[in-house]
C-alpha positions as CSV (number, residue, x, y, z in Angstrom):
1,M,9.7,-114.0,-10.8
2,E,11.8,-116.8,-9.6
3,R,9.8,-118.2,-5.9
4,K,12.4,-118.4,-3.1
5,V,12.5,-121.0,-1.4
6,A,13.7,-121.6,2.2
7,V,14.2,-124.9,4.4
8,L,14.7,-124.5,8.4
9,V,16.8,-127.4,10.1
10,R,15.9,-127.5,13.9
11,Q,17.3,-130.6,14.7
12,E,20.4,-133.2,13.5
13,G,18.2,-135.8,11.0
14,L,14.9,-135.6,9.0
15,G,11.5,-136.1,12.1
16,R,11.5,-137.3,15.2
17,T,13.3,-140.6,15.8
18,R,14.0,-142.4,19.0
19,P,17.3,-142.4,20.0
20,D,18.2,-146.0,19.0
21,D,16.8,-144.8,15.2
22,Q,18.7,-141.6,14.8
23,A,20.6,-143.2,12.3
24,F,18.2,-143.8,10.3
25,G,16.8,-139.7,10.2
26,L,20.4,-139.1,9.3
27,E,19.8,-141.6,6.4
28,M,16.3,-140.0,5.7
29,F,17.8,-136.4,5.8
30,D,20.4,-137.4,3.9
31,L,17.7,-138.4,1.3
32,F,15.9,-135.2,1.3
33,L,18.9,-133.5,0.5
34,H,19.4,-135.6,-2.9
35,A,15.8,-135.1,-3.4
36,M,16.2,-131.5,-3.1
37,E,19.2,-131.3,-5.8
38,S,17.2,-132.3,-8.4
39,Q,14.4,-130.0,-8.1
40,V,13.1,-127.8,-10.6
41,T,12.9,-125.0,-8.1
42,R,16.3,-124.3,-6.3
43,L,16.4,-123.7,-3.3
44,H,17.4,-120.6,-2.0
45,A,18.4,-121.2,1.9
46,M,19.3,-123.0,4.7
47,C,19.2,-122.1,7.8
48,F,20.7,-124.4,11.0
49,Y,20.0,-124.0,14.5
50,T,19.7,-125.2,17.7
51,G,20.0,-129.3,17.2
52,G,20.5,-128.9,13.7
53,V,23.8,-127.0,13.7
54,R,25.4,-130.4,13.7
55,L,24.9,-131.0,11.0
56,V,27.1,-128.7,9.1
57,C,29.9,-129.8,10.8
58,E,33.2,-131.6,10.9
59,G,32.1,-135.8,10.9
60,S,28.2,-135.0,9.7
61,P,27.3,-137.7,7.6
62,V,25.4,-135.6,5.3
63,L,28.5,-133.2,4.8
64,A,29.4,-134.0,1.2
65,S,25.2,-133.4,0.3
66,L,24.8,-130.1,1.6
67,Q,28.8,-128.7,0.3
68,L,27.2,-130.3,-2.7
69,L,24.0,-127.6,-2.5
70,A,26.5,-125.4,-0.8
71,G,28.4,-125.6,-4.7
72,M,24.6,-125.2,-6.6
73,G,24.8,-121.9,-5.3
74,V,21.9,-122.7,-1.8
75,R,23.5,-120.2,1.0
76,L,24.1,-122.3,4.3
77,V,23.9,-119.9,7.2
78,V,24.9,-121.5,10.5
79,C,23.5,-119.9,13.8
80,G,26.5,-119.1,15.8
81,T,24.8,-118.7,19.1
82,C,23.9,-122.3,18.8
83,L,27.5,-123.4,17.8
84,E,28.8,-121.5,21.2
85,H,26.3,-123.2,23.1
86,F,27.6,-126.6,21.3
87,G,31.0,-126.0,21.4
88,L,31.0,-126.2,17.9
89,S,32.4,-123.2,16.7
90,E,35.4,-124.3,15.1
91,K,34.1,-127.1,13.6
92,V,31.9,-125.3,11.0
93,A,32.8,-127.2,7.2
94,V,29.9,-126.3,5.0
95,G,28.3,-122.7,5.3
96,E,28.9,-119.1,6.7
97,V,27.9,-118.4,10.4
98,G,25.4,-115.9,11.2
99,G,23.2,-114.8,13.8
100,M,19.6,-115.2,14.2
101,K,19.0,-111.9,12.8
102,D,20.4,-113.5,9.3
103,I,18.1,-116.2,9.9
104,V,15.3,-114.0,10.2
105,D,15.9,-112.1,7.2
106,L,16.1,-115.0,5.0
107,L,13.0,-116.6,5.8
108,M,11.3,-113.3,5.9
109,E,12.5,-112.9,2.4
110,A,11.3,-116.5,1.4
111,G,8.2,-117.2,-0.6
112,H,8.3,-120.6,1.6
113,V,9.3,-122.3,4.0
114,I,10.3,-125.6,4.6
115,T,10.8,-127.0,8.0
116,V,12.4,-130.3,9.1
């Protein structure tokens, strides 16, 4: 039986960084995504909420990496309420817009959740 792994993305970048190190946090998130591409256990889903929704929008520096993962069959689900809050509903470039119930459903069916 395949182990389902989901990644919960709640911020724009990997880890907590000072404002002047935000580019470094984004670079580290991109490295994280590339490392996930080569894993034997494939990601089942990535769920984006709060500040993390910015990563799936036009102009995101990690967009190409997310598009590659989506092309590999990873389901990318983005919180519609969060997109509306940030005025980004029309800027989604990859993934599917869903609700918090969709995100919770994916997390509950995953055997393992990684939060970044």
